Backbone and ligand atoms as CSV (ligand in chain L), in Angstrom:
chain,resi,resn,atom,element,x,y,z
A,1,MET,N,N,-8.790,-3.125,-19.569
A,1,MET,CA,C,-8.531,-3.678,-18.229
A,1,MET,C,C,-8.466,-2.555,-17.208
A,2,LYS,N,N,-9.234,-2.704,-16.147
A,2,LYS,CA,C,-9.230,-1.691,-15.074
A,2,LYS,C,C,-8.112,-2.014,-14.099
A,3,ARG,N,N,-7.068,-1.168,-14.155
A,3,ARG,CA,C,-5.893,-1.434,-13.321
A,3,ARG,C,C,-5.741,-0.300,-12.308
A,4,ALA,N,N,-5.543,-0.662,-11.030
A,4,ALA,CA,C,-5.339,0.364,-9.998
A,4,ALA,C,C,-3.969,0.191,-9.365
A,5,LEU,N,N,-3.363,1.325,-9.052
A,5,LEU,CA,C,-2.068,1.299,-8.365
A,5,LEU,C,C,-2.310,1.560,-6.878
A,6,PHE,N,N,-1.737,0.727,-6.034
A,6,PHE,CA,C,-1.828,0.957,-4.586
A,6,PHE,C,C,-0.413,1.298,-4.105
A,7,PRO,N,N,-0.101,2.597,-4.019
A,7,PRO,CA,C,1.272,2.992,-3.697
A,7,PRO,C,C,1.508,3.138,-2.194
A,8,GLY,N,N,2.732,2.926,-1.776
A,8,GLY,CA,C,3.067,3.124,-0.364
A,8,GLY,C,C,4.469,2.642,-0.076
A,9,SER,N,N,4.827,2.697,1.207
A,9,SER,CA,C,6.167,2.240,1.609
A,9,SER,C,C,6.144,0.767,2.018
A,10,PHE,N,N,5.030,0.363,2.644
A,10,PHE,CA,C,4.842,-1.030,3.068
A,10,PHE,C,C,6.037,-1.540,3.879
A,11,ASP,N,N,6.353,-0.793,4.937
A,11,ASP,CA,C,7.539,-1.095,5.761
A,11,ASP,C,C,7.123,-1.455,7.184
A,12,PRO,N,N,6.517,-2.629,7.404
A,12,PRO,CA,C,6.124,-3.662,6.455
A,12,PRO,C,C,4.635,-3.550,6.087
A,13,ILE,N,N,4.183,-4.427,5.161
A,13,ILE,CA,C,2.735,-4.533,4.887
A,13,ILE,C,C,2.039,-4.909,6.197
A,14,THR,N,N,0.860,-4.322,6.442
A,14,THR,CA,C,0.099,-4.629,7.662
A,14,THR,C,C,-1.242,-5.259,7.267
A,15,ASN,N,N,-1.986,-5.687,8.278
A,15,ASN,CA,C,-3.325,-6.219,7.998
A,15,ASN,C,C,-4.246,-5.133,7.431
A,16,GLY,N,N,-3.925,-3.865,7.708
A,16,GLY,CA,C,-4.698,-2.754,7.135
A,16,GLY,C,C,-4.499,-2.671,5.638
A,17,HIS,N,N,-3.240,-2.710,5.173
A,17,HIS,CA,C,-2.959,-2.724,3.731
A,17,HIS,C,C,-3.610,-3.957,3.095
A,18,TYR,N,N,-3.456,-5.088,3.771
A,18,TYR,CA,C,-3.966,-6.368,3.255
A,18,TYR,C,C,-5.468,-6.269,2.973
A,19,ASP,N,N,-6.182,-5.687,3.921
A,19,ASP,CA,C,-7.633,-5.521,3.786
A,19,ASP,C,C,-7.981,-4.658,2.572
A,20,ILE,N,N,-7.240,-3.557,2.386
A,20,ILE,CA,C,-7.519,-2.660,1.252
A,20,ILE,C,C,-7.242,-3.386,-0.077
A,21,ILE,N,N,-6.160,-4.135,-0.148
A,21,ILE,CA,C,-5.818,-4.847,-1.388
A,21,ILE,C,C,-6.885,-5.901,-1.705
A,22,LYS,N,N,-7.289,-6.663,-0.677
A,22,LYS,CA,C,-8.313,-7.704,-0.863
A,22,LYS,C,C,-9.612,-7.106,-1.383
A,23,ARG,N,N,-9.974,-5.960,-0.830
A,23,ARG,CA,C,-11.222,-5.325,-1.278
A,23,ARG,C,C,-11.024,-4.658,-2.631
A,24,GLY,N,N,-9.803,-4.182,-2.887
A,24,GLY,CA,C,-9.506,-3.536,-4.174
A,24,GLY,C,C,-9.662,-4.490,-5.351
A,25,VAL,N,N,-9.271,-5.742,-5.162
A,25,VAL,CA,C,-9.360,-6.679,-6.299
A,25,VAL,C,C,-10.810,-7.012,-6.655
A,26,LYS,N,N,-11.737,-6.675,-5.771
A,26,LYS,CA,C,-13.156,-6.870,-6.114
A,26,LYS,C,C,-13.645,-5.728,-7.003
A,27,LEU,N,N,-12.948,-4.605,-6.958
A,27,LEU,CA,C,-13.365,-3.432,-7.741
A,27,LEU,C,C,-12.617,-3.311,-9.065
A,28,PHE,N,N,-11.396,-3.857,-9.109
A,28,PHE,CA,C,-10.543,-3.687,-10.290
A,28,PHE,C,C,-10.131,-5.052,-10.851
A,29,ASP,N,N,-9.703,-5.053,-12.142
A,29,ASP,CA,C,-9.218,-6.297,-12.739
A,29,ASP,C,C,-7.846,-6.653,-12.181
A,30,GLU,N,N,-7.094,-5.612,-11.845
A,30,GLU,CA,C,-5.740,-5.851,-11.330
A,30,GLU,C,C,-5.374,-4.750,-10.340
A,31,VAL,N,N,-4.761,-5.144,-9.236
A,31,VAL,CA,C,-4.236,-4.163,-8.275
A,31,VAL,C,C,-2.713,-4.315,-8.266
A,32,VAL,N,N,-2.047,-3.231,-8.627
A,32,VAL,CA,C,-0.585,-3.243,-8.632
A,32,VAL,C,C,-0.117,-2.566,-7.351
A,33,VAL,N,N,0.436,-3.364,-6.457
A,33,VAL,CA,C,0.967,-2.802,-5.210
A,33,VAL,C,C,2.352,-2.241,-5.545
A,34,ALA,N,N,2.515,-0.928,-5.381
A,34,ALA,CA,C,3.734,-0.272,-5.862
A,34,ALA,C,C,4.517,0.305,-4.685
A,35,ILE,N,N,5.691,-0.257,-4.473
A,35,ILE,CA,C,6.527,0.208,-3.362
A,35,ILE,C,C,7.384,1.365,-3.866
A,36,GLY,N,N,7.133,2.535,-3.303
A,36,GLY,CA,C,7.871,3.730,-3.733
A,36,GLY,C,C,9.272,3.736,-3.140
A,37,ILE,N,N,10.237,4.046,-3.984
A,37,ILE,CA,C,11.617,4.100,-3.501
A,37,ILE,C,C,11.963,5.546,-3.188
A,38,ASN,N,N,12.273,5.795,-1.915
A,38,ASN,CA,C,12.626,7.148,-1.483
A,38,ASN,C,C,13.997,7.092,-0.812
A,39,ALA,N,N,14.992,7.616,-1.506
A,39,ALA,CA,C,16.386,7.505,-1.043
A,39,ALA,C,C,16.593,8.200,0.309
A,40,ASP,N,N,15.719,9.165,0.654
A,40,ASP,CA,C,15.909,9.916,1.900
A,40,ASP,C,C,15.345,9.196,3.127
A,41,LYS,N,N,14.565,8.141,2.891
A,41,LYS,CA,C,13.917,7.472,4.030
A,41,LYS,C,C,14.774,6.328,4.549
A,42,ASN,N,N,14.732,6.144,5.875
A,42,ASN,CA,C,15.387,4.987,6.483
A,42,ASN,C,C,14.334,3.922,6.728
A,43,TYR,N,N,14.492,2.782,6.095
A,43,TYR,CA,C,13.490,1.732,6.236
A,43,TYR,C,C,13.951,0.673,7.223
A,44,MET,N,N,12.988,0.008,7.878
A,44,MET,CA,C,13.338,-1.111,8.759
A,44,MET,C,C,13.620,-2.357,7.905
A,45,PHE,N,N,12.810,-2.552,6.877
A,45,PHE,CA,C,12.969,-3.725,6.018
A,45,PHE,C,C,13.503,-3.289,4.651
A,46,SER,N,N,14.358,-4.120,4.058
A,46,SER,CA,C,14.913,-3.782,2.745
A,46,SER,C,C,13.792,-3.848,1.701
A,47,LEU,N,N,14.081,-3.249,0.561
A,47,LEU,CA,C,13.104,-3.249,-0.526
A,47,LEU,C,C,12.721,-4.684,-0.895
A,48,GLU,N,N,13.738,-5.539,-0.952
A,48,GLU,CA,C,13.505,-6.935,-1.315
A,48,GLU,C,C,12.608,-7.627,-0.287
A,49,GLU,N,N,12.877,-7.379,1.000
A,49,GLU,CA,C,12.050,-7.994,2.056
A,49,GLU,C,C,10.603,-7.494,1.948
A,50,ARG,N,N,10.450,-6.180,1.772
A,50,ARG,CA,C,9.092,-5.614,1.693
A,50,ARG,C,C,8.330,-6.199,0.511
A,51,LYS,N,N,9.038,-6.379,-0.608
A,51,LYS,CA,C,8.398,-6.927,-1.808
A,51,LYS,C,C,8.023,-8.400,-1.573
A,52,ASN,N,N,8.943,-9.142,-0.964
A,52,ASN,CA,C,8.680,-10.558,-0.681
A,52,ASN,C,C,7.474,-10.753,0.228
A,53,PHE,N,N,7.389,-9.928,1.275
A,53,PHE,CA,C,6.261,-10.048,2.220
A,53,PHE,C,C,4.924,-9.929,1.473
A,54,ILE,N,N,4.858,-8.951,0.552
A,54,ILE,CA,C,3.581,-8.709,-0.155
A,54,ILE,C,C,3.331,-9.831,-1.168
A,55,GLU,N,N,4.389,-10.214,-1.894
A,55,GLU,CA,C,4.225,-11.288,-2.891
A,55,GLU,C,C,3.758,-12.579,-2.226
A,56,LYS,N,N,4.359,-12.897,-1.094
A,56,LYS,CA,C,3.978,-14.138,-0.386
A,56,LYS,C,C,2.546,-14.066,0.105
A,57,ALA,N,N,2.161,-12.897,0.627
A,57,ALA,CA,C,0.811,-12.749,1.177
A,57,ALA,C,C,-0.252,-12.934,0.089
A,58,PHE,N,N,0.119,-12.631,-1.164
A,58,PHE,CA,C,-0.864,-12.724,-2.255
A,58,PHE,C,C,-0.451,-13.733,-3.320
A,59,GLU,N,N,0.334,-14.743,-2.913
A,59,GLU,CA,C,0.870,-15.657,-3.932
A,59,GLU,C,C,-0.230,-16.427,-4.663
A,60,ASN,N,N,-1.400,-16.553,-4.036
A,60,ASN,CA,C,-2.476,-17.282,-4.701
A,60,ASN,C,C,-3.474,-16.367,-5.405
A,61,ASN,N,N,-3.137,-15.107,-5.497
A,61,ASN,CA,C,-4.067,-14.172,-6.132
A,61,ASN,C,C,-3.417,-13.532,-7.360
A,62,GLU,N,N,-3.815,-14.018,-8.516
A,62,GLU,CA,C,-3.140,-13.541,-9.738
A,62,GLU,C,C,-3.526,-12.117,-10.122
A,63,LYS,N,N,-4.530,-11.561,-9.434
A,63,LYS,CA,C,-4.926,-10.172,-9.740
A,63,LYS,C,C,-4.059,-9.157,-8.996
A,64,VAL,N,N,-3.177,-9.645,-8.135
A,64,VAL,CA,C,-2.301,-8.733,-7.374
A,64,VAL,C,C,-0.876,-8.834,-7.906
A,65,LYS,N,N,-0.313,-7.680,-8.292
A,65,LYS,CA,C,1.080,-7.639,-8.750
A,65,LYS,C,C,1.861,-6.733,-7.800
A,66,VAL,N,N,3.143,-6.992,-7.643
A,66,VAL,CA,C,3.961,-6.161,-6.765
A,66,VAL,C,C,5.135,-5.601,-7.562
A,67,VAL,N,N,5.299,-4.296,-7.521
A,67,VAL,CA,C,6.395,-3.652,-8.264
A,67,VAL,C,C,7.050,-2.589,-7.373
A,68,THR,N,N,8.192,-2.092,-7.815
A,68,THR,CA,C,8.810,-0.955,-7.137
A,68,THR,C,C,8.891,0.180,-8.154
A,69,TYR,N,N,8.883,1.408,-7.648
A,69,TYR,CA,C,8.960,2.537,-8.589
A,69,TYR,C,C,9.634,3.729,-7.952
A,70,GLU,N,N,10.153,4.583,-8.843
A,70,GLU,CA,C,10.767,5.837,-8.413
A,70,GLU,C,C,10.071,6.961,-9.151
A,71,GLY,N,N,10.090,8.136,-8.568
A,71,GLY,CA,C,9.545,9.287,-9.288
A,71,GLY,C,C,8.088,9.541,-8.958
A,72,LEU,N,N,7.448,10.342,-9.793
A,72,LEU,CA,C,6.057,10.737,-9.542
A,72,LEU,C,C,5.110,9.556,-9.722
A,73,THR,N,N,4.180,9.418,-8.769
A,73,THR,CA,C,3.236,8.297,-8.833
A,73,THR,C,C,2.401,8.355,-10.119
A,74,VAL,N,N,1.945,9.555,-10.497
A,74,VAL,CA,C,1.097,9.624,-11.703
A,74,VAL,C,C,1.884,9.249,-12.966
A,75,ASP,N,N,3.163,9.587,-12.999
A,75,ASP,CA,C,3.984,9.199,-14.163
A,75,ASP,C,C,4.094,7.682,-14.235
A,76,PHE,N,N,4.273,7.092,-13.064
A,76,PHE,CA,C,4.382,5.630,-13.048
A,76,PHE,C,C,3.056,4.990,-13.476
A,77,CYS,N,N,1.945,5.554,-12.999
A,77,CYS,CA,C,0.620,5.045,-13.398
A,77,CYS,C,C,0.507,5.057,-14.914
A,78,GLU,N,N,0.884,6.178,-15.519
A,78,GLU,CA,C,0.772,6.275,-16.970
A,78,GLU,C,C,1.652,5.240,-17.675
A,79,SER,N,N,2.830,5.003,-17.106
A,79,SER,CA,C,3.749,4.066,-17.764
A,79,SER,C,C,3.233,2.621,-17.738
A,80,ILE,N,N,2.376,2.302,-16.794
A,80,ILE,CA,C,1.844,0.920,-16.759
A,80,ILE,C,C,0.350,0.882,-17.104
A,81,ASP,N,N,-0.155,2.012,-17.595
A,81,ASP,CA,C,-1.564,2.136,-17.974
A,81,ASP,C,C,-2.525,1.821,-16.819
A,82,ALA,N,N,-2.243,2.406,-15.660
A,82,ALA,CA,C,-3.171,2.317,-14.518
A,82,ALA,C,C,-3.936,3.638,-14.459
A,83,LYS,N,N,-5.253,3.546,-14.553
A,83,LYS,CA,C,-6.051,4.786,-14.577
A,83,LYS,C,C,-6.551,5.175,-13.194
A,84,PHE,N,N,-6.262,4.349,-12.206
A,84,PHE,CA,C,-6.742,4.612,-10.851
A,84,PHE,C,C,-5.627,4.446,-9.822
A,85,ILE,N,N,-5.727,5.256,-8.780
A,85,ILE,CA,C,-4.865,5.077,-7.605
A,85,ILE,C,C,-5.791,4.659,-6.472
A,86,LEU,N,N,-5.411,3.640,-5.758
A,86,LEU,CA,C,-6.208,3.148,-4.630
A,86,LEU,C,C,-5.538,3.600,-3.342
A,87,ARG,N,N,-6.328,4.154,-2.426
A,87,ARG,CA,C,-5.766,4.565,-1.134
A,87,ARG,C,C,-6.738,4.190,-0.022
A,88,GLY,N,N,-6.210,3.968,1.159
A,88,GLY,CA,C,-7.050,3.653,2.315
A,88,GLY,C,C,-7.186,4.874,3.215
A,89,LEU,N,N,-8.357,5.035,3.806
A,89,LEU,CA,C,-8.571,6.140,4.748
A,89,LEU,C,C,-8.890,5.595,6.122
A,90,ARG,N,N,-8.061,5.983,7.094
A,90,ARG,CA,C,-8.265,5.503,8.460
A,90,ARG,C,C,-8.998,6.499,9.334
A,91,ASN,N,N,-8.727,7.769,9.114
A,91,ASN,CA,C,-9.190,8.803,10.056
A,91,ASN,C,C,-9.146,10.172,9.374
A,92,PRO,N,N,-9.616,11.233,10.052
A,92,PRO,CA,C,-9.629,12.557,9.427
A,92,PRO,C,C,-8.236,13.053,9.019
A,93,ALA,N,N,-7.205,12.670,9.742
A,93,ALA,CA,C,-5.850,13.109,9.374
A,93,ALA,C,C,-5.456,12.511,8.024
A,94,ASP,N,N,-5.764,11.233,7.829
A,94,ASP,CA,C,-5.513,10.590,6.531
A,94,ASP,C,C,-6.260,11.342,5.437
A,95,PHE,N,N,-7.519,11.687,5.737
A,95,PHE,CA,C,-8.351,12.357,4.721
A,95,PHE,C,C,-7.716,13.670,4.275
A,96,GLU,N,N,-7.314,14.507,5.220
A,96,GLU,CA,C,-6.716,15.804,4.872
A,96,GLU,C,C,-5.459,15.620,4.030
A,97,PHE,N,N,-4.630,14.700,4.443
A,97,PHE,CA,C,-3.377,14.427,3.741
A,97,PHE,C,C,-3.656,13.912,2.325
A,98,GLU,N,N,-4.548,12.941,2.251
A,98,GLU,CA,C,-4.850,12.293,0.962
A,98,GLU,C,C,-5.551,13.242,0.003
A,99,LYS,N,N,-6.368,14.138,0.567
A,99,LYS,CA,C,-7.114,15.080,-0.259
A,99,LYS,C,C,-6.148,15.949,-1.074
A,100,ALA,N,N,-5.140,16.473,-0.408
A,100,ALA,CA,C,-4.174,17.348,-1.083
A,100,ALA,C,C,-3.422,16.574,-2.174
A,101,ILE,N,N,-3.042,15.348,-1.859
A,101,ILE,CA,C,-2.308,14.550,-2.854
A,101,ILE,C,C,-3.210,14.226,-4.046
A,102,ALA,N,N,-4.461,13.843,-3.755
A,102,ALA,CA,C,-5.377,13.465,-4.842
A,102,ALA,C,C,-5.671,14.667,-5.741
A,103,HIS,N,N,-5.868,15.853,-5.137
A,103,HIS,CA,C,-6.100,17.060,-5.947
A,103,HIS,C,C,-4.890,17.350,-6.821
A,104,THR,N,N,-3.715,17.226,-6.236
A,104,THR,CA,C,-2.489,17.482,-7.005
A,104,THR,C,C,-2.384,16.494,-8.169
A,105,ASN,N,N,-2.631,15.238,-7.874
A,105,ASN,CA,C,-2.538,14.227,-8.933
A,105,ASN,C,C,-3.544,14.479,-10.051
A,106,ARG,N,N,-4.710,15.017,-9.687
A,106,ARG,CA,C,-5.720,15.338,-10.712
A,106,ARG,C,C,-5.288,16.531,-11.558
A,107,LYS,N,N,-4.543,17.439,-10.939
A,107,LYS,CA,C,-4.004,18.581,-11.706
A,107,LYS,C,C,-2.954,18.094,-12.705
A,108,LEU,N,N,-2.193,17.100,-12.273
A,108,LEU,CA,C,-1.081,16.618,-13.095
A,108,LEU,C,C,-1.504,15.602,-14.150
A,109,SER,N,N,-2.665,14.992,-13.954
A,109,SER,CA,C,-3.061,13.892,-14.843
A,109,SER,C,C,-4.572,13.691,-14.786
A,110,LYS,N,N,-5.044,12.670,-15.483
A,110,LYS,CA,C,-6.484,12.363,-15.448
A,110,LYS,C,C,-6.763,11.186,-14.511
A,111,ILE,N,N,-5.753,10.802,-13.769
A,111,ILE,CA,C,-5.900,9.613,-12.930
A,111,ILE,C,C,-6.806,9.897,-11.728
A,112,GLU,N,N,-7.773,9.012,-11.522
A,112,GLU,CA,C,-8.715,9.152,-10.405
A,112,GLU,C,C,-8.194,8.392,-9.194
A,113,THR,N,N,-8.326,9.010,-8.025
A,113,THR,CA,C,-7.981,8.301,-6.791
A,113,THR,C,C,-9.258,7.753,-6.169
A,114,VAL,N,N,-9.236,6.476,-5.858
A,114,VAL,CA,C,-10.397,5.816,-5.249
A,114,VAL,C,C,-10.039,5.499,-3.800
A,115,PHE,N,N,-10.881,5.955,-2.879
A,115,PHE,CA,C,-10.601,5.751,-1.452
A,115,PHE,C,C,-11.502,4.669,-0.872
A,116,LEU,N,N,-10.914,3.806,-0.097
A,116,LEU,CA,C,-11.715,2.841,0.661
A,116,LEU,C,C,-11.535,3.145,2.132
A,117,LEU,N,N,-12.651,3.181,2.859
A,117,LEU,CA,C,-12.550,3.340,4.309
A,117,LEU,C,C,-12.012,2.043,4.876
A,118,THR,N,N,-11.105,2.164,5.811
A,118,THR,CA,C,-10.505,0.954,6.369
A,118,THR,C,C,-11.526,0.170,7.187
A,119,ALA,N,N,-11.299,-1.127,7.250
A,119,ALA,CA,C,-12.138,-1.966,8.101
A,119,ALA,C,C,-11.940,-1.500,9.546
A,120,ALA,N,N,-13.015,-1.479,10.324
A,120,ALA,CA,C,-12.921,-0.983,11.706
A,120,ALA,C,C,-11.839,-1.744,12.485
A,121,LYS,N,N,-11.753,-3.050,12.240
A,121,LYS,CA,C,-10.823,-3.837,13.066
A,121,LYS,C,C,-9.341,-3.638,12.717
A,122,THR,N,N,-9.063,-2.973,11.584
A,122,THR,CA,C,-7.651,-2.723,11.267
A,122,THR,C,C,-7.329,-1.231,11.164
A,123,SER,N,N,-8.314,-0.396,11.471
A,123,SER,CA,C,-8.126,1.034,11.214
A,123,SER,C,C,-7.088,1.677,12.140
A,124,PHE,N,N,-6.736,1.017,13.219
A,124,PHE,CA,C,-5.757,1.600,14.163
A,124,PHE,C,C,-4.324,1.232,13.783
A,125,ILE,N,N,-4.174,0.333,12.804
A,125,ILE,CA,C,-2.832,-0.195,12.511
A,125,ILE,C,C,-2.077,0.734,11.558
A,126,SER,N,N,-0.827,0.998,11.873
A,126,SER,CA,C,0.040,1.709,10.928
A,126,SER,C,C,1.381,0.990,10.908
A,127,SER,N,N,2.098,1.112,9.782
A,127,SER,CA,C,3.412,0.474,9.687
A,127,SER,C,C,4.339,1.026,10.766
A,128,SER,N,N,4.213,2.314,11.096
A,128,SER,CA,C,5.144,2.884,12.085
A,128,SER,C,C,4.898,2.293,13.474
A,129,ILE,N,N,3.647,2.035,13.810
A,129,ILE,CA,C,3.369,1.403,15.112
A,129,ILE,C,C,3.889,-0.042,15.110
A,130,VAL,N,N,3.676,-0.729,13.990
A,130,VAL,CA,C,4.186,-2.106,13.878
A,130,VAL,C,C,5.709,-2.116,14.073
A,131,ARG,N,N,6.389,-1.149,13.435
A,131,ARG,CA,C,7.860,-1.099,13.578
A,131,ARG,C,C,8.260,-0.863,15.032
A,132,ASP,N,N,7.513,-0.012,15.728
A,132,ASP,CA,C,7.800,0.237,17.146
A,132,ASP,C,C,7.658,-1.034,17.975
A,133,VAL,N,N,6.569,-1.777,17.696
A,133,VAL,CA,C,6.329,-3.021,18.438
A,133,VAL,C,C,7.472,-4.004,18.167
A,134,ILE,N,N,7.880,-4.101,16.887
A,134,ILE,CA,C,8.976,-5.020,16.526
A,134,ILE,C,C,10.268,-4.606,17.231
A,135,ARG,N,N,10.557,-3.307,17.172
A,135,ARG,CA,C,11.795,-2.774,17.786
A,135,ARG,C,C,11.888,-3.112,19.266
A,136,HIS,N,N,10.726,-3.062,19.929
A,136,HIS,CA,C,10.707,-3.311,21.371
A,136,HIS,C,C,10.329,-4.744,21.702
A,137,LYS,N,N,10.481,-5.619,20.682
A,137,LYS,CA,C,10.295,-7.062,20.860
A,137,LYS,C,C,8.895,-7.444,21.346
A,138,GLY,N,N,7.897,-6.675,20.920
A,138,GLY,CA,C,6.521,-6.996,21.278
A,138,GLY,C,C,5.927,-8.000,20.306
A,139,ASP,N,N,4.712,-8.448,20.633
A,139,ASP,CA,C,4.037,-9.432,19.785
A,139,ASP,C,C,3.254,-8.698,18.693
A,140,TYR,N,N,3.743,-8.811,17.487
A,140,TYR,CA,C,3.082,-8.081,16.388
A,140,TYR,C,C,2.296,-9.015,15.474
A,141,THR,N,N,2.117,-10.281,15.925
A,141,THR,CA,C,1.511,-11.294,15.054
A,141,THR,C,C,0.078,-10.945,14.628
A,142,LEU,N,N,-0.621,-10.184,15.437
A,142,LEU,CA,C,-2.007,-9.876,15.086
A,142,LEU,C,C,-2.127,-8.648,14.182
A,143,LEU,N,N,-1.002,-8.014,13.876
A,143,LEU,CA,C,-1.042,-6.751,13.136
A,143,LEU,C,C,-0.642,-6.888,11.663
A,144,VAL,N,N,-0.004,-8.006,11.320
A,144,VAL,CA,C,0.552,-8.150,9.964
A,144,VAL,C,C,0.179,-9.516,9.368
A,145,PRO,N,N,0.214,-9.637,8.024
A,145,PRO,CA,C,-0.019,-10.955,7.425
A,145,PRO,C,C,1.093,-11.923,7.841
A,146,GLU,N,N,0.769,-13.214,7.746
A,146,GLU,CA,C,1.729,-14.246,8.187
A,146,GLU,C,C,3.076,-14.159,7.468
A,147,SER,N,N,3.069,-13.698,6.223
A,147,SER,CA,C,4.312,-13.653,5.436
A,147,SER,C,C,5.365,-12.761,6.075
A,148,VAL,N,N,4.938,-11.793,6.881
A,148,VAL,CA,C,5.889,-10.878,7.527
A,148,VAL,C,C,6.565,-11.574,8.717
A,149,LEU,N,N,5.897,-12.596,9.248
A,149,LEU,CA,C,6.413,-13.248,10.451
A,149,LEU,C,C,7.499,-14.262,10.135
A,150,VAL,N,N,7.446,-14.823,8.926
A,150,VAL,CA,C,8.438,-15.838,8.540
A,150,VAL,C,C,9.719,-15.122,8.151
A,151,LYS,N,N,10.744,-15.254,8.960
A,151,LYS,CA,C,11.980,-14.504,8.678
A,151,LYS,C,C,13.117,-15.436,8.367
L,1,LIG,P1,P,3.252,5.860,3.157
L,1,LIG,O1,O,4.265,5.290,4.080
L,1,LIG,O2,O,3.780,6.188,1.793
L,1,LIG,O3,O,2.371,6.909,3.748
L,1,LIG,P2,P,1.800,3.505,3.711
L,1,LIG,O4,O,2.557,2.326,3.216
L,1,LIG,O5,O,1.805,3.774,5.149
L,1,LIG,O6,O,2.258,4.719,2.837
L,1,LIG,O7,O,0.287,3.415,3.254
L,1,LIG,C1,C,-0.102,3.161,1.944
L,1,LIG,C2,C,-1.618,3.200,1.862
L,1,LIG,O8,O,-2.167,2.270,2.788
L,1,LIG,C3,C,-2.258,4.539,2.201
L,1,LIG,O9,O,-3.375,4.725,1.375
L,1,LIG,C4,C,-2.719,4.361,3.613
L,1,LIG,O10,O,-3.827,5.189,3.928
L,1,LIG,C5,C,-3.119,2.918,3.595
L,1,LIG,N1,N,-3.105,2.335,4.933
L,1,LIG,C6,C,-2.122,2.408,5.845
L,1,LIG,N2,N,-2.484,1.760,6.993
L,1,LIG,C7,C,-3.736,1.302,6.773
L,1,LIG,C8,C,-4.681,0.588,7.585
L,1,LIG,N3,N,-4.438,0.238,8.840
L,1,LIG,N4,N,-5.856,0.268,7.021
L,1,LIG,C9,C,-6.103,0.622,5.731
L,1,LIG,N5,N,-5.291,1.324,4.949
L,1,LIG,C10,C,-4.114,1.657,5.458
């Protein structure tokens, strides 16, 4: 079974993440969306809320699983037998950042990172911008899946 891990904070999931996951399931038998737990980060949404948003958005897609994890991403991949990491690329800054992580992960393991270029219509979206819009009571309905709007 070809299993890919899609790691991130998903605070909250955006239409950009959604697009990558939808396209990922066409390439892999299973996409495991993995919410990394980082004790040093301050999140807008709780771990449970972030997990619920993603589960609801993909409730009709049995190829998408949602989990939480701590520690090194490659160690977690090995523990669930995922041979691939899926990542989205929005712009050159993403590329530089992702390149260093992917090289490091290859040094640490045999896991391959597969990059998908983001869809043009969602490439400007980031969770941090969504959080800013929410904080300032703006309309964020066009930036996130419907599951994030139901509170
Ligand atoms: P982190 O907070 O750990 O950097 P994110 O949750 O922001 O992680 O992102 C997880 C993954 O989703 C990364 O591969 C990132 O490039 C990708 N991603 C983020 N925003 C978008 C977007 N608008 N379109 C496509 N991919 C995206």
